[in-house]
N, C-alpha and C positions, 0 to 999 in steps of 0.2 A: 504494500500500500504506500509506504513512504517513498519507494523508488518511483512509482508512477507519478506522484505529486512533483517530485524533482524533475522528472522528464517533461511533464506538462509545462512547468514553469520555465524550464530551459528552452523550450520551443516557443512559448508565447511571449516572453519578455522581449526578445529581439523583434518579433513581429509587431508588437504594440509600439515599440519605440520607433521602428522604421516607418510605420504608417503615418506618422505625424510630420514627415519632412516636407511635404508639398501642400500643407494646409495654409489657408489664409489666416490672418490675425483673428478674424471673426470666428472661424472654425476652431482655432486653437483656444480662444477664450471660452467658447461653449463647452469644449471637451474638458478643459482643466476646471472650469467652474462646476460642471456636472460631477466630476470626480471628487472635488473638494466638498461640494454640497452633500453628496451621498455619504462621505465619510463623517462629516460633521453632523448630519442628520441622524445617522445610525448611533453615533456616540452620544449625542444629546438625548435621543430617545431612551437609550439604555440607562443613562444617568437618572432620568426622571421616572423610570419604570415602565415606559411604553414599549411598543414593539420596535426593535431596531430595524426590521425590514420596512415597516411603514415610514419610519424616520429617514431611512436611506432613499426611499422612493420620493418622498416629498422634498427632502433636501437636495436630491439629485435634480429634480425638475426645476426647483427654484434656482439652484446653482447654474444649471445649463442656461436658463433665461438670463440670469445676471451676467454670466460669462460671455454670452452672445452680445449683450449690450455693451459690455466693457470692451470686447474685441472690436466692435463696430466703431467705438470712439477712438480706438488706437489706429484705425486706418482701413480696416476691412480687407485689404489685399496685401500680399507680401510686398514689402518695399525694401 
């Protein structure tokens, strides 16, 4: 079981990092905002005793929207 997790991570991490190279600032903002929002939402929900899954979904959605807007203000396209 442990070996399969290591194998999956070894294969997915480079793919995830490489997928971000040709993204616009708007897309980068949405992706990073969603990831940060999901992590923050899950952690916040766990602290208050709510469902971490629900917190991750809500936080991810809000973070994606906020990151998209932030990326739009930074230029929208790669410069």
